[in-house]
C-alpha positions in Angstrom: -61.5 -147.1 -5.6 -62.8 -150.0 -3.7 -61.7 -151.9 -1.0 -60.6 -155.7 -2.1 -62.6 -158.5 0.0 -60.9 -161.0 1.6 -61.0 -163.6 -1.0 -59.9 -160.6 -3.8 -56.9 -160.0 -1.8 -55.8 -164.0 -1.5 -56.5 -164.4 -5.1 -54.7 -160.9 -5.7 -51.8 -161.9 -3.5 -51.3 -165.3 -4.9 -50.8 -163.9 -8.6 -47.2 -163.6 -9.5 -45.2 -160.2 -9.9 -43.0 -160.5 -13.1 -40.3 -158.0 -13.9 -36.6 -157.7 -15.4 -33.4 -158.6 -13.6 -30.8 -156.9 -12.6 -27.0 -157.9 -11.8 -28.0 -157.4 -8.0 -30.2 -160.5 -8.2 -27.4 -162.9 -9.3 -27.1 -164.5 -5.5 -31.1 -164.7 -5.4 -31.2 -166.2 -9.3 -28.2 -169.1 -8.2 -30.5 -170.5 -5.0 -33.7 -170.5 -7.5 -31.4 -172.7 -9.7 -29.9 -174.9 -7.1 -33.5 -175.3 -5.7 -34.0 -176.5 -9.3 -31.1 -178.8 -9.7 -32.2 -180.8 -6.7 -35.6 -181.3 -8.0 -34.0 -182.6 -11.6 -31.0 -183.9 -10.4 -30.6 -184.6 -6.6 -27.4 -182.1 -5.9 -26.7 -178.3 -6.4 -25.1 -177.8 -9.1 -25.1 -174.1 -9.9 -22.6 -171.7 -9.3 -22.9 -168.0 -8.2 -20.0 -167.1 -11.4 -21.8 -169.1 -14.0 -25.3 -167.1 -13.3 -23.0 -163.6 -13.0 -21.5 -164.3 -16.2 -25.0 -164.0 -18.2 -25.9 -161.4 -16.1 -23.1 -159.0 -16.9 -22.6 -160.5 -20.4 -22.3 -157.3 -22.9 -25.3 -158.9 -25.0 -27.7 -159.2 -22.4 -30.3 -156.4 -22.6 -31.5 -157.7 -18.9 -34.4 -155.1 -19.1 -35.8 -156.2 -22.5 -34.5 -160.1 -22.3 -34.7 -161.3 -18.9 -37.8 -161.9 -16.1 -38.0 -163.0 -12.5 -41.4 -164.3 -11.6 -41.9 -164.0 -8.0 -45.0 -165.5 -5.4 -45.7 -163.6 -2.3 -42.0 -162.1 -2.4 -40.0 -165.3 -3.4 -38.3 -165.6 -6.5 -40.1 -168.8 -8.4 -39.3 -168.2 -12.1 -36.4 -166.9 -14.1 -36.4 -166.7 -17.7 -33.5 -165.2 -20.0 -33.5 -165.1 -23.9 -30.5 -164.1 -26.2 -29.8 -163.8 -29.7 -26.5 -165.6 -31.3 -27.6 -165.9 -34.6 -28.5 -161.9 -35.8 -31.2 -164.1 -37.5 -34.3 -165.9 -37.0 -32.8 -168.4 -34.4 -33.4 -167.1 -30.8 -32.4 -169.3 -27.5 -33.6 -169.0 -24.1 -33.5 -170.3 -20.7 -35.9 -171.2 -18.3 -36.4 -172.4 -14.5 -39.1 -172.8 -12.3 -40.4 -174.2 -9.2 -42.8 -177.5 -9.4 -45.5 -176.2 -7.6 -45.5 -172.5 -9.4 -46.0 -173.3 -13.4 -48.8 -170.3 -13.3 -45.6 -167.9 -13.1 -43.4 -170.5 -15.2 -46.2 -170.5 -18.1 -46.2 -166.6 -17.3 -42.3 -166.3 -18.3 -42.6 -168.4 -21.2 -44.9 -166.5 -22.8 -42.8 -163.6 -21.9 -40.2 -165.4 -23.9 -42.3 -166.6 -26.9 -43.3 -162.5 -27.3 -40.1 -161.5 -26.8 -38.4 -163.5 -29.2 -40.5 -162.7 -32.1 -40.0 -159.6 -31.7 -36.4 -159.9 -31.6 -36.4 -162.2 -34.9 -38.2 -159.2 -36.7 -35.8 -156.8 -35.1 -33.6 -158.9 -37.0 -35.5 -158.8 -40.6 -36.4 -162.4 -39.9 -39.9 -163.4 -41.2 -40.2 -166.0 -37.9 -38.7 -167.0 -34.7 -37.6 -170.2 -34.5 -36.9 -170.3 -30.5 -34.7 -173.3 -28.5 -35.3 -173.8 -24.7 -33.0 -176.6 -23.5 -34.5 -178.0 -20.1 -33.9 -181.2 -18.3 -35.6 -184.4 -19.5 -37.5 -184.6 -16.3 -38.1 -180.8 -16.1 -39.6 -178.5 -13.3 -41.6 -176.9 -16.3 -44.2 -179.5 -16.8 -43.9 -180.6 -20.4 -47.2 -180.2 -21.2 -47.8 -176.9 -20.8 -44.8 -176.8 -23.9 -46.7 -179.0 -25.8 -50.1 -177.1 -25.5 -48.1 -174.0 -26.3 -46.8 -176.0 -29.8 -43.6 -177.1 -28.5 -41.3 -180.1 -29.2 -38.6 -181.8 -28.5 -36.0 -182.0 -31.3 -32.4 -183.3 -29.7 -31.5 -184.9 -27.0 -28.3 -184.4 -25.0 -26.5 -186.4 -22.4 -24.4 -185.0 -19.5 -21.7 -187.3 -18.7 -19.3 -187.9 -15.5 -16.3 -189.6 -14.7 -14.8 -190.1 -11.6 -11.1 -189.0 -10.9 -8.3 -189.9 -9.1 -4.3 -189.5 -9.1 -3.4 -193.5 -9.2 -6.4 -194.3 -12.3 -5.5 -191.1 -13.8 -1.6 -190.6 -14.5 -0.5 -188.7 -17.3 -0.9 -190.0 -20.9 1.8 -191.2 -23.2 0.8 -188.9 -26.2 1.0 -190.5 -30.1 3.6 -190.1 -32.0 4.1 -186.2 -33.2 1.7 -184.8 -31.0 2.9 -181.9 -28.5 0.3 -180.0 -26.1 0.2 -176.3 -25.3 -1.4 -174.0 -23.3 -3.5 -170.8 -24.2 -1.8 -168.1 -21.7 -0.8 -165.7 -25.0 -2.8 -164.2 -26.7 -2.3 -165.6 -30.2 -3.1 -168.9 -28.8 -6.2 -167.7 -27.3 -7.5 -166.7 -30.7 -6.1 -169.8 -32.2 -8.2 -171.5 -30.2 -11.3 -169.8 -30.7 -10.6 -170.8 -34.8 -10.4 -174.5 -33.4 -13.7 -174.1 -31.5 -15.1 -172.6 -34.5 -13.9 -175.2 -37.5 -14.6 -177.9 -35.7 -18.2 -177.3 -34.0 -19.4 -175.5 -37.0 -21.5 -178.7 -38.0 -22.9 -179.3 -35.1 -26.5 -179.4 -34.0 -27.3 -175.6 -32.9 -23.1 -174.3 -32.5 -23.6 -170.6 -33.6 -20.3 -169.0 -35.0 -19.1 -166.5 -32.6 -16.5 -163.6 -33.2 -13.4 -163.8 -31.0 -14.6 -161.0 -28.6 -17.8 -162.7 -28.1 -16.7 -166.0 -27.3 -14.5 -164.5 -24.4 -17.5 -162.6 -22.9 -19.7 -166.0 -23.6 -16.5 -167.5 -21.3 -16.6 -164.8 -18.7 -14.5 -164.3 -15.7 -12.4 -167.0 -14.1 -11.0 -168.2 -17.3 -7.7 -170.2 -16.1 -6.3 -170.3 -19.8 -3.3 -173.0 -18.8 -6.4 -175.5 -18.4 -6.7 -174.8 -22.0 -4.8 -177.0 -24.9 -3.7 -176.8 -28.3 -3.1 -180.2 -29.9 -0.1 -179.7 -33.0 0.9 -182.5 -34.7 4.3 -183.2 -36.4 3.8 -182.2 -40.1 0.3 -181.0 -39.6 0.3 -178.0 -37.4 -2.5 -177.2 -35.1 -5.1 -180.2 -35.1 -7.1 -180.0 -31.7 -8.2 -178.0 -28.8 -9.7 -178.4 -25.8 -11.4 -176.3 -23.2 -11.8 -176.8 -19.9 -12.7 -175.4 -16.7 -11.8 -175.8 -12.7 -14.4 -173.1 -11.4 -17.4 -175.3 -10.6 -18.0 -176.5 -7.1 -19.5 -179.9 -8.6 -17.1 -180.7 -11.2 -14.4 -180.1 -13.2 -16.3 -179.6 -16.7 -14.8 -180.0 -20.3 -16.4 -176.8 -22.4 -15.1 -177.8 -25.5 -12.8 -180.6 -27.2 -12.5 -180.5 -30.9 -10.2 -182.2 -33.8 -9.8 -181.1 -37.2 -11.5 -183.6 -39.8 -8.2 -184.6 -41.3 -6.5 -185.3 -37.9 -9.9 -187.7 -36.9 -9.0 -191.1 -36.2 -5.3 -191.0 -34.9 -6.2 -191.4 -31.1 -5.7 -187.5 -30.7 -8.9 -186.7 -29.1 -8.8 -190.1 -26.2 -5.4 -188.6 -25.7 -6.9 -185.1 -24.9 -9.6 -186.6 -22.3 -7.1 -188.6 -20.7 -4.4 -185.3 -20.7 -7.5 -183.9 -18.9 -8.3 -186.5 -16.7 -4.6 -186.9 -15.4 -5.0 -183.0 -14.4 -7.7 -182.6 -12.8 -7.0 -185.6 -10.8 -3.5 -184.1 -9.9 -5.1 -181.3 -8.8 -7.2 -183.0 -6.4 -11.0 -182.9 -8.3 -12.5 -186.1 -8.2 -15.0 -185.8 -11.0 -15.2 -184.3 -14.3 -18.3 -184.0 -16.3 -18.8 -182.6 -20.1 -22.2 -182.4 -22.2 -22.2 -184.4 -25.5 -25.4 -184.1 -28.1 -26.6 -187.8 -28.6 -26.4 -187.7 -32.3 -23.1 -186.0 -33.1 -21.9 -187.6 -36.5 -18.3 -187.9 -34.9 -18.8 -191.0 -32.5 -18.2 -188.4 -29.6 -20.6 -190.4 -27.3 -18.8 -193.3 -27.9 -15.2 -192.1 -27.7 -16.8 -190.5 -24.1 -18.5 -193.4 -23.0 -14.9 -195.6 -23.9 -13.2 -193.6 -21.8 -15.4 -194.2 -18.5 -17.3 -191.3 -18.6 -21.5 -192.1 -17.7 -24.4 -190.7 -18.0 -25.5 -187.9 -14.6 -28.4 -186.7 -16.9 -30.3 -186.3 -20.2 -31.1 -183.2 -20.8 -33.5 -181.8 -24.6 -33.9 -179.3 -26.4 -37.4 -177.7 -27.6 -38.1 -175.9 -30.5 -41.2 -173.3 -31.5 -41.4 -171.6 -34.5 -43.3 -168.3 -33.9 -44.5 -165.8 -36.7 -42.6 -162.0 -36.3 -45.0 -159.4 -35.6 -46.1 -157.4 -38.5 
């Protein structure tokens, strides 16, 4: 084999190398995501446990559905694909450092190819791929538009300061009681309420009970998940929260059954969560909301003091499946 010239060696060393992720890569991936957090939101917000949950998920299939891109031994881009629909809808995550757009595009191309293959495996004639990115992403949006992607939905991540003085335990509406979800029966009930109350939401994919538990991962404190029951109506609402993020407490789901809406239940659940986390010493709580949510969730949250932390967009591309 002919030896490379110095120029050829420099070119070769500058090209990114790509391989699949493994659970052992979690710490390095977490460092990459926090470096991107610094670019996009100004401070790190990714926790190692979140990354580990993705990598050890029973449905992960990392060998086919994950990509790490390295530049001269340094991790500069990461992609992960998953399929909750079992049909044409495929979801992905994509992260890249701003000065390594070539590596980012290689990972994006791999995601597209695999998404089309996965949809074909599901028997679908096309792949509808969704990717959620910060509204000012580290990935150049021009790359997405050139490859046929378009932004189809905007989400807001909202946050609110907490304090014991400002967030006392609220008085519940008449007939409303809350209970935690520390029993198997109540965890199943919480899952059923999430599925019912989020069924009509954009991007929601129905998940079985065990799939839902796998998505939540380890570290769930079920004393921080509450079901609301209303006298004469039974269980009417659920709020699922987490206290395992370093940056802030987090409300993952808050849903009220349609017949019980408009009675102040959602607001009470919010204030209850504020009070509980303030008492635990947390100084910030956050959540994500679809800005086009038809139930008025964005107005509810802003009325309770939650304000914009950053915006994110869902990007979509439709790809033909291989024949």
